[in-house]
C-alpha positions in Angstrom: 51.8 16.2 -55.6 53.0 17.6 -52.5 50.6 20.5 -52.9 47.8 18.3 -53.5 48.5 16.2 -50.5 48.3 19.4 -48.3 45.5 20.8 -49.2 43.8 17.1 -48.9 45.5 17.1 -45.0 44.4 20.6 -44.5 40.5 19.7 -45.5 40.9 17.0 -43.2 41.4 18.6 -40.5 38.6 21.1 -40.8 36.9 18.5 -41.2 38.1 17.0 -37.6 37.8 20.3 -36.0 35.5 20.2 -33.0 32.6 22.4 -32.2 33.6 24.9 -29.4 31.9 23.7 -25.8 28.7 24.4 -24.2 30.0 26.7 -22.2 31.8 28.6 -25.1 28.7 28.5 -27.1 27.0 30.0 -23.8 29.3 32.8 -23.5 29.4 33.3 -27.4 25.7 33.8 -27.8 25.7 36.1 -24.7 22.7 34.2 -23.0 22.5 31.6 -20.4 18.7 29.5 -20.5 17.9 28.1 -17.1 14.2 26.6 -16.4 12.7 27.0 -13.2 9.7 26.4 -11.5 6.9 29.2 -9.9 7.0 28.5 -6.3 8.4 30.0 -3.0 11.1 27.4 -3.1 12.2 28.3 -7.0 11.2 31.5 -8.4 8.0 34.2 -7.4 7.4 37.8 -8.4 7.8 39.7 -5.5 6.6 43.2 -4.9 10.1 44.5 -6.4 10.4 41.8 -9.2 12.2 38.2 -9.5 12.6 36.8 -6.4 13.2 33.2 -4.8 16.5 30.8 -4.0 17.0 29.7 -7.7 16.5 32.8 -9.5 19.3 34.1 -6.9 21.5 31.6 -8.0 21.2 31.7 -11.4 21.0 35.6 -11.6 24.4 35.3 -10.0 25.8 32.4 -12.0 24.6 34.1 -15.4 26.2 37.5 -13.7 29.8 35.4 -13.1 29.4 34.4 -16.6 28.9 38.0 -18.1 25.7 37.0 -20.0 22.3 37.8 -19.9 19.6 35.2 -18.1 16.8 34.0 -19.9 14.7 32.4 -17.3 11.1 30.7 -18.0 8.8 28.2 -15.7 7.5 24.9 -16.4 4.7 23.1 -14.1 6.3 20.3 -12.7 10.5 18.8 -11.4 10.1 16.4 -14.1 9.5 19.0 -17.3 12.4 21.0 -15.6 14.7 17.7 -16.3 13.2 17.3 -19.7 14.1 20.7 -20.7 17.6 20.1 -19.8 17.7 16.7 -21.4 16.3 18.2 -25.1 18.6 20.8 -25.2 16.0 23.8 -24.3 17.9 25.0 -21.3 21.6 24.9 -20.2 20.4 24.6 -16.6 17.5 23.3 -14.5 17.0 25.4 -11.5 14.1 24.2 -9.8 14.3 22.8 -6.3 15.3 19.7 -7.6 16.9 16.8 -5.3 19.1 14.6 -5.9 19.1 10.7 -5.8 17.2 10.0 -9.3 19.3 8.8 -11.6 19.4 11.3 -14.6 19.6 10.6 -18.4 23.4 10.5 -19.9 23.3 13.9 -21.3 22.7 15.7 -17.9 24.1 15.6 -14.5 23.5 16.9 -10.6 25.6 20.4 -10.1 26.8 20.6 -6.8 23.9 20.7 -3.8 23.3 23.6 -1.8 20.4 22.8 1.0 19.2 19.4 2.6 16.1 19.2 3.0 13.4 16.2 3.9 10.2 14.7 2.9 7.3 15.2 5.4 3.8 13.6 5.5 1.6 17.3 5.8 -1.5 17.2 8.0 -3.9 19.7 9.6 -3.1 20.6 13.0 -6.1 19.8 14.2 -7.2 16.9 12.1 -6.0 13.3 12.8 -2.7 12.8 12.7 -1.3 8.9 11.2 0.9 6.9 13.1 2.1 5.6 9.8 1.8 6.0 5.9 -0.1 3.0 5.6 -2.1 4.4 8.3 -2.6 7.6 5.9 -3.5 5.2 3.0 -6.7 4.4 4.9 -7.8 8.4 4.5 -7.0 10.4 1.4 -3.5 11.4 0.4 -3.0 14.0 -2.6 0.3 15.0 -4.6 0.7 16.9 -7.7 1.0 14.8 -10.7 4.5 14.8 -12.0 5.9 16.2 -8.7 9.0 14.3 -6.5 6.1 13.4 -4.1 4.8 11.2 -6.2 7.8 9.5 -7.1 8.2 9.0 -3.1 5.2 7.3 -3.1 5.8 4.7 -5.9 9.0 4.1 -4.2 7.2 3.8 -0.4 4.2 1.4 -2.5 7.3 -1.4 -3.0 7.1 -1.9 1.1 3.9 -1.1 1.3 1.8 -3.0 -1.6 -1.5 -1.7 -0.7 -0.9 2.0 -0.6 -3.0 4.3 -2.5 -3.5 8.1 -3.2 -4.7 10.6 -5.6 -2.3 12.7 -8.0 -3.4 16.0 -9.1 -2.5 17.2 -12.5 -4.7 20.5 -11.9 -2.7 21.8 -8.8 0.9 22.5 -7.6 2.0 21.3 -4.0 1.2 24.6 -2.7 -2.0 24.7 -3.4 -2.2 21.4 -2.2 -0.9 22.7 0.9 -3.6 24.9 1.4 -6.3 22.8 1.0 -4.8 20.6 4.0 -4.7 23.8 6.0 -8.2 24.6 5.2 -9.4 20.9 5.6 -10.1 20.5 2.1 -7.4 17.4 2.1 -6.5 15.2 4.4 -2.7 14.8 4.0 0.0 15.5 1.5 3.7 15.4 0.9 6.0 18.2 1.3 9.8 19.0 1.3 11.0 20.3 4.5 11.6 24.1 2.6 8.0 23.7 1.1 6.6 23.3 4.6 8.5 26.0 6.3 7.8 28.2 3.8 3.7 27.6 3.3 3.5 26.9 7.5 4.2 31.0 7.8 1.1 31.4 5.3 -0.9 28.3 6.5 -0.2 27.7 10.4 -2.5 24.8 10.7 -0.1 23.0 8.7 2.1 20.1 10.7 4.3 17.2 10.1 3.1 13.7 11.0 6.2 11.9 9.7 9.5 12.1 8.0 9.2 10.1 4.7 12.9 10.5 3.8 16.3 10.7 4.5 18.1 14.1 3.9 18.7 14.8 0.4 20.7 17.5 -1.6 18.8 20.2 -3.6 20.9 20.7 -6.5 20.9 22.0 -10.5 20.7 20.0 -12.9 23.2 21.1 -15.7 23.1 19.6 -19.5 26.1 17.3 -20.3 25.2 16.5 -23.9 27.8 15.0 -25.8 29.7 14.5 -23.0 30.9 17.9 -22.7 31.2 18.9 -19.0 32.5 22.4 -19.7 29.2 23.9 -18.3 29.2 21.3 -15.1 32.8 22.2 -14.7 32.2 25.8 -14.3 29.2 25.5 -12.1 31.0 23.9 -9.8 34.0 25.9 -10.2 30.8 28.8 -9.1 29.3 27.3 -6.3 33.0 26.5 -4.9 33.5 30.2 -5.1 29.9 31.4 -3.7 29.8 28.7 -0.5 33.7 30.0 0.2 32.6 33.9 0.7 29.4 32.3 2.8 26.7 33.8 0.1 25.2 30.4 0.0 24.3 30.5 3.8 23.5 34.2 3.8 21.0 33.3 1.0 19.3 30.2 2.7 18.8 32.2 5.9 17.2 35.0 4.0 14.7 32.3 2.5 14.5 29.7 5.1 16.3 31.1 8.4 12.7 32.2 10.2 11.5 28.3 9.8 13.3 27.1 13.1 11.4 30.7 14.9 7.8 29.3 13.7 4.9 30.3 16.2 1.5 28.9 15.6 -0.3 32.0 17.2 2.3 34.7 16.4 1.5 33.4 12.6 -2.3 33.3 12.8 -2.6 36.7 14.4 -0.6 38.3 12.2 -2.6 36.9 9.1 -5.8 37.8 10.8 -4.0 41.4 11.3 -3.2 41.5 7.4 -6.5 40.8 6.5 -8.5 43.0 8.5 -5.9 46.0 9.5 -2.9 45.8 6.4 -5.4 47.4 3.7 -5.8 50.5 5.2 -2.0 51.3 5.2 -0.8 49.3 2.6 -0.9 52.2 -0.3 0.6 54.5 2.5 3.6 51.9 2.9 4.1 51.6 -0.8 3.9 55.3 -1.1 6.5 55.9 1.3 9.2 52.7 0.0 8.8 54.5 -3.1 10.1 58.0 -1.8 12.8 56.6 0.2 13.9 53.7 -1.9 12.7 50.9 0.0 11.0 47.8 0.5 7.4 48.3 1.3 7.0 45.1 2.9 10.2 45.6 5.2 8.2 49.0 6.4 5.1 46.9 6.9 6.8 44.2 8.6 8.7 46.8 11.1 5.4 48.6 11.1 3.8 45.7 12.2 6.2 44.9 14.8 6.2 48.2 16.3 2.5 48.4 16.8 0.7 45.6 15.2 -0.9 48.3 12.9 -2.4 50.6 15.6 -1.9 54.1 14.9 -2.8 55.0 18.4 -0.5 53.0 20.0 1.6 54.3 22.8 5.0 52.3 24.5 5.3 52.2 27.9 8.7 54.4 26.8 6.8 56.7 25.1 7.0 56.5 22.0 4.0 57.2 19.8 2.0 56.0 17.0 2.1 53.0 13.6 5.6 53.1 13.3 6.9 54.1 17.6 8.9 57.1 16.8 10.2 59.4 19.9 9.2 62.8 19.9 13.0 63.9 19.2 12.7 61.4 16.3 9.5 62.5 14.7 10.9 66.1 15.0 14.2 65.5 13.1 12.4 63.6 10.3 9.8 66.6 10.1 7.0 63.5 11.1 4.3 65.9 12.0 1.8 64.3 14.5 3.0 60.9 15.2 -0.7 59.5 15.8 -1.5 60.1 11.7 -0.3 56.9 10.5 0.3 58.6 7.3 2.8 60.8 8.9 4.2 58.4 11.0 4.8 55.8 8.0 6.5 58.5 6.1 8.5 59.6 9.0 9.1 56.0 9.9 10.4 55.3 6.5 12.6 58.9 6.2 14.1 57.5 9.7 15.0 53.8 7.8 16.3 55.3 5.0 19.0 57.5 7.2 20.1 54.4 9.5 20.4 52.7 6.1 22.9 55.8 4.6 24.6 55.7 8.1 26.0 51.7 7.8 29.0 51.6 7.0 29.3 51.5 2.8 31.6 48.4 3.0 28.9 46.2 4.8 26.4 44.8 2.3 23.4 43.0 1.8 21.8 41.2 3.7 23.7 42.9 6.8 23.1 45.9 5.5 19.3 46.1 5.8 19.5 43.8 9.1 21.9 46.4 11.0 19.7 49.2 10.3 16.7 47.5 11.4 18.1 46.9 14.6 19.4 50.3 15.1 15.7 51.5 14.2 14.7 49.5 17.5 18.1 49.8 19.9 19.5 53.1 18.4 23.4 53.5 16.1 25.3 53.7 19.1 24.6 50.9 21.0 24.6 48.6 17.5 27.8 50.0 16.6 29.0 49.1 20.3 28.1 45.5 19.7 29.9 45.8 16.6 33.4 46.9 18.7 32.5 43.7 21.0 32.1 41.1 18.0 35.3 42.1 16.5 37.1 41.9 20.1 36.0 38.6 20.1 37.7 37.7 17.0 34.3 37.5 15.0 33.0 39.6 11.6 31.3 42.8 12.8 30.2 43.4 9.5 27.9 40.2 9.7 24.4 40.4 11.2 24.7 37.0 12.1 27.7 37.3 14.5 26.7 40.8 15.9 23.5 39.2 16.7 25.3 36.9 19.2 27.1 39.8 20.6 24.1 42.1 21.3 22.7 41.0 24.7 25.7 41.1 26.2 24.8 45.1 26.5 22.7 43.9 29.2 25.7 42.4 31.3 27.6 45.0 33.6 30.8 42.8 32.3 30.6 43.9 28.8 28.4 47.3 28.7 31.0 48.7 30.6 33.7 48.7 28.2 30.9 50.6 25.3 30.8 53.8 24.6 27.2 54.0 25.1 27.1 51.6 28.0 24.0 49.5 28.8 21.3 48.2 26.6 18.3 45.6 26.3 20.3 44.1 23.6 18.3 41.2 23.4 15.5 43.2 22.0 16.8 44.5 18.6 17.7 40.4 18.1 13.8 39.5 19.0 12.9 42.9 16.7 14.8 41.8 13.7 14.0 38.0 14.2 10.3 38.7 14.0 10.7 41.6 11.0 12.3 38.9 9.0 9.5 36.4 10.0 6.6 39.1 8.9 8.4 39.8 5.9 8.9 36.0 4.9 5.2 35.8 5.3 4.2 38.9 3.5 6.8 37.8 0.2 5.3 33.9 0.4 1.6 35.0 0.8 2.5 37.3 -2.3 0.6 40.4 -0.1 0.4 43.2 -2.3 2.1 41.8 -5.3 1.2 41.4 -9.3 -2.1 40.4 -10.0 -2.6 36.9 -11.4 -2.6 38.3 -15.0 1.2 39.9 -14.0 2.5 36.2 -13.1 1.4 34.7 -16.1 3.0 37.0 -18.6 6.3 36.9 -16.4 6.9 33.1 -17.3 9.6 34.1 -19.1 12.4 36.4 -17.8 15.1 37.9 -19.2 18.0 39.7 -17.4 20.5 41.1 -19.4 24.5 41.4 -18.4 26.1 44.4 -17.4 27.6 44.6 -20.5 27.8 42.7 -23.5 30.6 39.9 -23.3 33.3 39.2 -25.6 33.4 35.7 -27.1 36.6 34.4 -25.8 37.7 31.4 -24.0 36.4 31.5 -20.2 38.2 33.0 -17.8 39.4 31.3 -14.5 36.4 31.0 -12.6 36.4 33.9 -8.9 33.8 33.9 -6.7 30.8 36.9 -6.9 31.4 40.2 -4.6 27.8 40.7 -4.2 26.1 39.4 -1.5 22.4 38.0 -2.1 19.8 40.8 -1.3 17.9 40.7 1.7 15.1 43.2 1.6 16.7 45.7 -0.4 16.3 49.0 -1.5 14.1 49.8 -4.3 16.2 48.0 -7.2 17.9 50.5 -9.4 17.6 49.5 -13.5 21.4 49.7 -13.9 22.1 46.0 -14.0 20.1 42.2 -13.2 21.1 42.4 -9.3 21.4 45.9 -8.3 20.5 45.8 -4.8 20.9 49.7 -3.3 19.9 52.7 -4.8 22.7 55.6 -4.9 24.4 56.4 -2.0 24.0 59.5 -0.2 25.3 61.3 2.8 25.7 59.9 6.3 22.7 60.8 8.9 22.4 60.5 12.5 21.3 57.0 14.3 18.4 57.2 16.4 18.8 57.6 20.1 17.3 54.6 22.5 
């Protein structure tokens, strides 16, 4: 009898055993399924492959777990939430704002950015004084978007509010229509507006329609299983403490407060009229020296407005404004030859990147090299020393950025090895390069054609090594920094930022 009872008890225990939690299932399968949207604030194909805030965060989380990232796109934010609640995706990373009730089997993760919602109009059009006045014109929004939901909420206060819902397009295209004058008004989040205004400088804000809301992931908690959500919370706590979220946001949105209308209009005009002459050479040089061609192009524009005959008051010449000594050191040949200048500038930037101390990671590494291209590596090092003396981080561009202007003040430059420098110039130089780079990225200049974009609706990013099926380890923050403008990626991993190390090179003399 006792053996029979023991057998029954064993069978009962077996039937009562719990299946592995969602996090454990992901670790065992070796794959994290993330749904996103194809948009500037989420995910898009850049010149070197997938980019966007949602992609970067999802890639880092998958790397943190040691699994592959299966990323696929849907058209609207509502569709993204449905993919999670239906169990087809583990996470929705699609620029979703909090404040909307979710089904029981999904929860918001930590907020990583805060946005407002704006009513947007054309700068040279009629600015409405209220949402009701705008309604007398034409308001268009994408069907199924968060903006449709906002208008529905506003109609509770303004029953006569009307608008048009477009099922054949998205917010980015509607914003382009506003810029052209084809659409009178639309709604956009502050991030959507900032990213698209760089490409469409005619856009302007008429009204703020909402208080700040957090952007966050939507995470599956099917069956009241919070194991994945808990790991997401721990992951975000780690990268926030490391300052990685701040760096990521600065990369994608850091130039929005430095917008200038004429600045953007002139640049976009030259993108159409001048850049095509030199685009292939920028790409060829970038490929040779493991750089981002958009970075080279942005620097070339800052240097000469893509004018191969440009001569500065200091005597530097050509499209990339090389000094005579630098051109000779790089064996660039004729500085007024645009191809020679581009290749010489690319080679020099590559050397500067190799000169930056190895411990400095992206995106700071790139910005130090770009600043050194302008003012000389020695002055950048002087500024880093002053930054350290002031108790700030000399390996962080945002800290050194505040110190560089001190090199023009006698009180400070007399304490440095190389003395006086126009320290505000490299700050302005980097700011402008970042702005130009952002416009090129958002506008998709030189990116994959539409057919390739369509073919990339699903992206698989493999982990560095196949994970073992084991309980989740204690969370720890990732060690790598979000990329700003990386050197040409190596195929060695999902987010390889740098090419192989090479020997040190001298910096540019100012």
